[in-house]
C-alpha positions as CSV (number, residue, x, y, z in Angstrom):
1,X,0.0,0.0,0.0
2,X,1.3,3.4,-1.0
3,X,1.6,5.9,2.0
4,X,-0.6,9.0,1.8
5,X,1.1,12.1,0.3
6,X,1.1,13.9,3.6
7,X,2.9,11.0,5.2
8,X,5.5,11.1,2.4
9,X,5.9,14.8,2.8
10,X,6.4,14.5,6.6
11,X,8.9,11.7,6.1
12,X,10.8,13.8,3.6
13,X,10.8,16.8,5.8
14,X,12.0,14.7,8.8
15,X,14.8,13.2,6.7
16,X,15.8,16.7,5.5
17,X,15.9,18.0,9.0
18,X,17.9,15.0,10.1
19,X,20.4,15.5,7.3
20,X,20.8,19.2,8.2
21,X,21.4,18.3,11.8
22,X,24.0,15.6,10.9
23,X,25.7,17.7,8.2
24,X,28.0,19.7,10.6
25,X,29.1,16.5,12.3
26,X,29.6,14.8,8.9
27,X,31.6,17.7,7.6
28,X,33.7,17.9,10.7
29,X,34.7,14.3,10.3
30,X,34.7,13.7,6.6
31,X,35.4,17.2,5.2
32,X,33.1,17.0,2.2
33,X,33.4,20.7,1.5
34,X,36.2,23.3,1.5
35,X,34.6,26.4,3.0
36,X,36.6,29.7,2.7
37,X,38.5,30.3,5.9
38,X,37.3,33.1,8.2
39,X,39.2,36.3,8.4
40,X,40.3,37.8,11.7
41,X,41.9,36.2,14.7
42,X,41.5,32.3,14.6
43,X,39.8,30.5,17.6
44,X,42.2,29.8,20.4
45,X,40.3,26.9,22.0
46,X,42.2,23.6,22.2
47,X,40.9,20.0,21.8
48,X,41.1,18.9,25.4
49,X,42.0,15.2,25.7
50,X,40.0,13.0,28.0
51,X,41.3,12.0,31.4
52,X,39.6,11.1,34.7
53,X,41.1,14.1,36.4
54,X,39.8,16.4,33.7
55,X,36.4,14.7,33.8
56,X,36.1,15.2,37.5
57,X,37.2,18.8,37.4
58,X,34.9,19.4,34.4
59,X,37.8,20.8,32.4
60,X,37.2,18.1,29.7
61,X,33.5,19.0,29.3
62,X,34.1,22.7,29.3
63,X,37.1,22.4,26.9
64,X,35.2,20.1,24.5
65,X,32.2,22.5,24.5
66,X,34.4,25.5,23.6
67,X,36.4,23.5,21.0
68,X,33.3,22.1,19.2
69,X,31.7,25.6,19.2
70,X,34.8,27.0,17.5
71,X,35.5,24.1,15.1
72,X,32.2,22.4,14.2
73,X,31.8,21.5,10.6
74,X,30.6,24.3,8.2
75,X,31.4,26.9,10.9
76,X,32.9,29.4,8.4
77,X,29.8,29.1,6.1
78,X,27.4,29.5,9.1
79,X,29.3,32.6,10.4
80,X,29.3,34.2,7.0
81,X,25.6,33.4,6.5
82,X,24.7,34.9,9.9
83,X,26.8,38.1,9.1
84,X,25.3,38.4,5.6
85,X,21.8,38.1,7.0
86,X,22.3,40.9,9.5
87,X,23.8,43.1,6.9
88,X,21.0,42.5,4.4
89,X,18.1,42.7,6.8
90,X,19.2,45.2,9.5
91,X,22.2,47.0,7.8
92,X,24.4,45.9,10.7
93,X,27.9,44.6,10.6
94,X,29.1,42.0,13.1
95,X,32.7,43.3,12.8
96,X,33.4,45.6,15.7
97,X,33.8,49.3,14.8
98,X,33.2,48.9,11.0
99,X,31.3,51.7,9.3
100,X,30.1,51.8,5.7
101,X,30.9,55.1,4.1
102,X,29.7,56.5,0.8
103,X,30.2,54.6,-2.5
104,X,30.9,51.4,-0.7
105,X,34.1,52.6,1.1
106,X,34.7,50.8,4.4
107,X,36.1,52.6,7.5
108,X,36.8,51.8,11.1
109,X,35.2,54.3,13.4
110,X,38.3,55.5,15.2
111,X,39.6,56.8,11.9
112,X,36.4,58.7,11.3
113,X,36.6,60.2,14.8
114,X,40.2,61.3,14.1
115,X,39.3,62.8,10.8
116,X,36.4,64.7,12.2
117,X,38.3,65.9,15.3
118,X,36.1,64.2,17.8
119,X,39.2,62.6,19.5
120,X,41.1,65.9,19.8
121,X,43.4,65.9,22.8
122,X,43.8,69.6,23.2
123,X,46.8,71.8,22.7
124,X,48.1,71.5,26.3
125,X,48.0,67.7,26.1
126,X,49.8,67.6,22.8
127,X,52.5,70.0,24.0
128,X,53.0,67.9,27.1
129,X,53.4,64.7,25.1
130,X,55.8,66.3,22.6
131,X,57.8,67.8,25.5
132,X,58.3,64.4,27.0
133,X,59.4,63.0,23.7
134,X,61.8,65.9,23.3
135,X,63.5,64.9,26.6
136,X,63.8,61.3,25.2
137,X,65.4,62.7,22.1
138,X,67.8,64.7,24.2
139,X,68.9,61.6,26.2
140,X,69.2,59.5,23.0
141,X,71.2,62.2,21.3
142,X,73.8,62.3,24.1
143,X,74.4,58.7,23.4
144,X,74.7,59.2,19.6
145,X,71.3,57.8,18.9
146,X,68.7,59.1,16.5
147,X,64.9,59.5,16.8
148,X,62.4,59.7,14.0
149,X,58.6,60.1,14.3
150,X,56.5,58.8,11.4
151,X,52.9,60.1,11.2
152,X,51.0,57.5,9.2
153,X,47.8,58.5,7.5
154,X,44.3,57.8,8.5
155,X,41.7,56.6,6.0
156,X,39.1,59.2,7.0
157,X,41.4,62.1,6.3
158,X,42.5,60.5,3.1
159,X,38.9,59.9,1.9
160,X,36.9,62.8,3.5
161,X,34.3,62.8,0.7
162,X,33.5,59.2,1.3
163,X,33.0,59.6,5.1
164,X,29.4,59.3,6.4
165,X,27.9,62.7,6.8
166,X,27.4,62.3,10.5
167,X,31.2,62.3,11.0
168,X,32.0,65.3,8.8
169,X,32.8,68.6,10.5
170,X,34.2,71.9,9.1
171,X,36.9,73.9,10.9
172,X,37.3,71.2,13.5
173,X,40.5,71.0,15.6
174,X,42.3,67.7,14.8
175,X,45.3,66.0,16.4
176,X,47.4,65.5,13.3
177,X,48.1,69.1,12.2
178,X,49.0,70.1,15.8
179,X,51.2,67.1,16.4
180,X,53.0,67.7,13.1
181,X,53.6,71.4,13.9
182,X,54.5,70.9,17.6
183,X,57.0,68.1,16.7
184,X,58.7,70.3,14.1
185,X,58.8,73.3,16.4
186,X,60.5,71.0,19.0
187,X,63.1,70.1,16.2
188,X,62.2,66.4,16.4
189,X,62.7,64.8,13.0
190,X,59.2,64.0,11.5
191,X,58.2,62.0,8.5
192,X,54.7,63.3,7.9
193,X,53.3,60.6,5.7
194,X,49.7,61.8,6.0
195,X,50.6,65.1,4.4
196,X,52.8,63.4,1.8
197,X,50.0,61.1,0.8
198,X,47.5,63.9,0.5
199,X,50.0,65.8,-1.7
200,X,50.4,62.8,-4.0
201,X,46.7,61.8,-4.1
202,X,45.8,63.7,-7.3
203,X,48.8,62.5,-9.3
204,X,49.6,59.0,-8.0
205,X,49.5,56.4,-10.7
206,X,48.2,53.7,-8.3
207,X,45.9,53.9,-5.2
208,X,47.7,54.7,-2.0
209,X,44.7,53.5,0.0
210,X,42.3,50.6,-0.7
211,X,38.5,50.8,-0.8
212,X,37.8,47.9,1.6
213,X,40.9,48.0,3.8
214,X,42.1,50.2,6.7
215,X,45.8,50.3,6.1
216,X,47.8,52.0,3.3
217,X,47.8,49.9,0.1
218,X,50.7,47.6,-0.7
219,X,51.8,50.2,-3.2
220,X,51.6,52.9,-0.6
221,X,53.5,50.7,1.8
222,X,56.3,50.2,-0.7
223,X,56.7,54.0,-1.2
224,X,56.8,54.5,2.6
225,X,59.3,51.7,3.2
226,X,61.6,53.1,0.4
227,X,61.4,56.6,1.7
228,X,61.8,55.5,5.3
229,X,65.0,53.7,4.5
230,X,66.4,56.8,2.7
231,X,65.4,59.1,5.6
232,X,67.1,56.9,8.2
233,X,70.2,56.7,6.0
234,X,70.3,60.5,5.9
235,X,69.5,60.9,9.6
236,X,72.1,58.4,10.8
237,X,74.7,59.2,8.1
238,X,75.1,55.4,7.7
239,X,74.3,53.1,4.8
240,X,71.3,50.8,4.7
241,X,70.3,48.1,2.2
242,X,67.7,49.5,-0.2
243,X,64.7,48.3,-2.2
244,X,65.2,47.6,-5.9
245,X,61.9,47.6,-7.9
246,X,61.6,45.2,-10.7
247,X,58.0,45.7,-11.8
248,X,54.5,46.5,-10.6
249,X,51.6,44.0,-11.0
250,X,48.0,45.2,-11.1
251,X,45.1,43.1,-9.8
252,X,41.3,43.7,-9.4
253,X,41.4,41.1,-6.6
254,X,42.9,42.7,-3.5
255,X,46.0,40.9,-2.1
256,X,47.8,41.0,1.3
257,X,46.0,43.5,3.6
258,X,44.3,45.5,0.9
259,X,40.9,44.3,2.0
260,X,41.5,43.6,5.7
261,X,38.3,45.2,6.8
262,X,36.2,43.2,4.4
263,X,38.0,40.0,5.4
264,X,37.2,40.7,9.1
265,X,33.5,41.2,8.2
266,X,33.2,37.6,7.0
267,X,30.4,38.1,4.5
268,X,29.2,35.6,1.9
269,X,29.5,38.1,-0.9
270,X,32.6,39.9,-2.2
271,X,32.4,43.7,-2.0
272,X,33.4,45.7,-5.0
273,X,37.0,46.9,-5.1
274,X,39.1,48.9,-7.5
275,X,42.3,47.9,-9.3
276,X,45.3,47.8,-6.9
277,X,49.0,47.7,-7.6
278,X,51.6,45.3,-6.2
279,X,55.3,46.3,-6.4
280,X,57.7,43.4,-7.0
281,X,61.0,44.2,-5.5
282,X,64.2,42.8,-3.9
283,X,66.4,44.1,-1.1
284,X,69.8,45.2,-2.4
285,X,72.2,44.2,0.4
286,X,75.2,46.3,1.5
287,X,78.7,45.6,0.4
288,X,80.8,43.1,2.3
289,X,82.0,44.6,5.5
290,X,79.3,47.2,5.8
291,X,76.9,47.0,8.7
292,X,73.6,48.9,8.9
293,X,72.5,50.7,12.1
294,X,70.3,48.7,14.5
295,X,66.7,50.1,14.2
296,X,64.0,49.9,16.9
297,X,60.4,50.5,15.6
298,X,57.8,51.3,18.2
299,X,54.5,51.4,16.4
300,X,51.1,50.1,15.5
301,X,49.8,47.8,12.7
302,X,50.9,50.2,9.9
303,X,54.4,48.8,10.3
304,X,53.2,45.2,10.5
305,X,53.1,44.8,6.7
306,X,56.7,45.8,6.4
307,X,57.6,43.5,9.3
308,X,55.8,40.6,7.6
309,X,57.7,40.8,4.3
310,X,61.0,40.9,6.1
311,X,62.0,44.5,6.7
312,X,63.7,43.6,10.0
313,X,65.5,40.6,8.5
314,X,66.7,42.1,5.3
315,X,67.0,45.9,5.8
316,X,66.9,46.7,9.5
317,X,69.1,43.7,10.5
318,X,69.3,43.2,14.2
319,X,66.3,45.4,14.7
320,X,63.1,44.9,16.7
321,X,59.5,45.8,16.5
322,X,57.7,46.8,19.7
323,X,54.1,46.5,18.7
324,X,52.1,49.1,20.5
325,X,55.1,49.2,22.9
326,X,53.6,46.0,24.3
327,X,54.7,43.0,22.2
328,X,58.4,42.6,21.4
329,X,58.7,41.1,17.9
330,X,62.0,39.8,16.8
331,X,62.4,37.7,13.6
332,X,62.9,34.0,14.4
333,X,62.2,34.4,18.1
334,X,59.1,33.9,20.3
335,X,57.1,37.0,21.1
336,X,57.8,38.5,24.6
337,X,56.3,41.5,26.4
338,X,57.9,44.9,26.7
339,X,56.4,45.3,30.2
340,X,58.7,42.5,31.4
341,X,61.8,44.6,30.7
342,X,63.8,45.2,33.9
343,X,65.4,48.3,32.4
344,X,63.4,49.9,29.5
345,X,66.0,52.6,28.9
346,X,69.0,50.2,28.5
347,X,67.0,48.1,26.1
348,X,66.3,51.2,24.0
349,X,69.9,52.2,24.1
350,X,70.9,48.9,22.4
351,X,69.7,50.5,19.1
352,X,71.2,53.2,16.9
353,X,67.9,54.6,15.7
354,X,64.4,54.7,17.3
355,X,61.4,55.1,15.0
356,X,58.0,56.0,16.5
357,X,55.4,55.1,13.9
358,X,51.7,55.6,14.5
359,X,48.6,56.3,12.4
360,X,46.2,59.3,12.9
361,X,43.7,57.2,14.9
362,X,46.3,56.4,17.5
363,X,47.5,59.9,18.1
364,X,45.5,60.1,21.3
365,X,47.9,57.3,22.5
366,X,50.9,59.1,21.2
367,X,54.1,57.1,22.0
368,X,52.1,54.2,23.5
369,X,53.7,55.1,26.8
370,X,57.3,54.9,25.6
371,X,58.1,58.4,26.9
372,X,56.9,57.7,30.4
373,X,58.6,54.3,30.5
374,X,61.9,55.8,29.2
375,X,61.9,58.8,31.4
376,X,60.7,57.1,34.5
377,X,64.2,57.1,36.1
378,X,65.2,60.6,35.2
379,X,62.0,62.6,35.9
């Protein structure tokens, strides 16, 4: 006897639901699909192995719960589907601080606050911070060391016309112009990259900033790296390896960090971008017997791209990157913490040149505490 149609439909729906429920488990164990990996920081939960002690202390149960939550089959697809749904239905992004500007330009809010002047420190605070840095420079100079401040650009100030209207203000006091002027008045060497980028904007053959990323483009980063090397050679009066450009590749699909905001949003769809440029270069080493100065970079993520392609290994040999003056990054070594230094000043004096590099959005945190940590014993 043939079952009624409603029974067949119910059985089919039950089977479909059962398959959907089992699909994540099957994918986790059999890997039928190859979903695109999620952007951002990967899950840190570990697959806790069973033991009686861990069972009694509930560490096994809690660990397995966290691990399965972070690693269940089809997780990348489900996260992207969830984010896409909220974007389409509620115009909300699950990535923290992301703001959609005009014409599809992506921003992070702290760059919009910087460009609109909402994070302005005030003239007295800026003068105080620069005065502290001037004392650091004086101490370094006594020991034959050099200091250079690099003011990296902010995307809001670079693309003011694409900022959402609610962040745009006219004649608003902003941190960048006052830091730039105050540093120069204090005779502290400054590489004002933000002003340089704005001067080049109308004539640059390739984009200096991407549409869906927050950092300077790979092309812009190359220009900065090349110029930074030359400035440090002039400042220290010592030779450095240099970058030798072979050619520039163009691509409509962003590479490296050129769409890092979009990657962190983890959407199903690909947002429109414009054609980007990717310099192909090699590091020209020094002649035998020549040794470059040791360089310390204290900075934010705008230096991370250079660090990743090997700036410290091939140009600033023997140098270190103190990320946010917190993580001590040395090529080939495990990451340690700057706060663990017993003597911050002596660690700093091990280098010939100190570079302070930070973007406009981080100017309220100018120096990341390095002035206070350095001056602690002489103030």
